[in-house]
N, C-alpha and C positions, 0 to 999 in steps of 0.2 A: 848246129842239126834240126837240119830240115825235119819237121813229124810227121807229117801229109804221108800216108802209107807205109810207114813202121809198124813196126811190131814190137811190145812193149812187155817182158813176163815183170809184174808188181808182185809182191808179198805183202801179207797184212793188208788185202785188198778190202777187207768190209771195215775194216774199222772208221775211225772219222779222220784219220788223216787222208789213209788207202783209198776210202771212196773218195775225197774229193781230189786226188791223184787222178783217180779213175777217170770221173768228169772231166776234170780241165782236160784231160788226155785223147777222152772221146770227141767232145768239142774241135779236136784240132785233129782229126781222123786217123787216130794211131788204132791200130786194132790190138786187141787187151789180153793176155794170157794174167786173167785172174787168182792168185793164190791167197786161199785160207784153209782155216778149218773147219769150218762150219759150210755143207753144201747147201742148207737153207738161203741163209747170210749171201752167198756167193750168188744163187740164182735170180733171186730177188736185185741184188746191184746191178746182176747181168738185162735183164729187162728192165730196168730203171734206163740203162744205158742206151737201150736199143739197140739195133742190128744185131745180126746172128754172126757177127766176123768173129763174135769178142768170144773165148773159150774161159772155162774154169777147170779148179784141179783142187778138190777139197785132200789136205792132205795138212801132217803135221810133219814139217821138217828140220825139227830136230832128232825127226828118226831116219836112217838110212833110206829105206825103203819110201818113205816121203820124198827125197832127195834124189830117187833114182827116176820117180816116176815124174816129177817135176822135169831132170833133163834129158829123160825121154820124147815128153812132152814140146820142149823146148828145140830139141831136134828134128823132130818131126815139122814141126810148123815156123822153124827158126826166129831169132831174137835180135834187133838191133837197141834192143835199153832191158837194161838189168835195172829195176828201181827196188834193193832191199830193203822193206819200211818197217817187215813185222818187227814188232817187239814187245816186251810187259814190262812191267814197273812194278814195284813191293814198297811202297812209300812205309818205311818201318826203319828204326834207329836197326845200326848195323846188330846187335844185337840179340835182336828180335826177328832176325831173318834165320831160317832154317836150312842146313845144308841144301835138300832139295830146293828148293825157292833161290838159292842164291846157283845151283847149278843151272837149274830154269832158266833165269835172269843171262846168266853168261853164255850158255849154249843160243838162247834165241838172240839175242841182242848182239853179239859176235862174233863166236864160232858158225854160225849158221850162214850170216854175210861172208865170211871167208872160204867157207866149202863151196857158196854159190859161187863168188866172184871168181876162183880157182878153178870148179867142175867147168863153168860157164864160159869160161874166157876163149877156147878153141874157136866157139861158135859167134862169141863177138869178136874173135880175131878176123874170122873169114869173112864178114862184111864191111861191104867200101866203107862206111861209115857207121862206128854204134858209140856207144855211153855206160856207162856203169855212176846211178845214182845209190847212194849209202846215207840214209837217213837220217840226222843224227838228231842233237838235242842241244841247248844250250847248255844244257846240265853235261853237256861233252866235254863243257867250256872252263866250267868253277864246279867245282868243289860244293853239295848242299848238304847241311844236314837233315837226315831221317831221309837221304835219297842216296847215301853210300854205294851202295850195290851197283843201282843205275848209274850215278855217274861213273862208276869204276869202266861199265860196259862201254855206255856213251863216247868216255875217254881213249879207253881202247879199239872204237869203231874210226873214232876221228884219226887217231895215229894211224890204224891200218892203210885208210883212206888216203893219206899224204901218202906214206909210204910207194902205195901201190901204185898213185899216179905217178909217182919218180920213176918207179921201176916201169912202167909200160912209157915213160916219154921218151 
């Protein structure tokens, strides 16, 4: 896929991996829709990238209203590339992970990417060329003590991505 002139929606844009992806895509002349929870960090990233064509949306994608705002922005501006990068990690033994922490990890790392793929698929399919990138982890391929919950969500994301790829082929 030729990237120049395309529009990419990037979740988790202000984290280390997200900001590196944003910088790399901006250098390829990609217009970015940067999604994150912190409006100040998003504004800083947008300024660092230069160019007024980049857009930001500060929202919580684990909440229905956050995903609705994202869908509206994607529909208004169009997207060619969806990059599900947002993620959380709790380095702890399973017995130390609370129900709330476990739910947040499953929601952020697995359920949100699944919902965004489902909800944005019609917009992506309407483009002449489009792609979905679900950012995983090596811990989605190997189980690691002290990261059981995180590993489970990334294994799930890998399985979802593989099945979706086959479904869309």
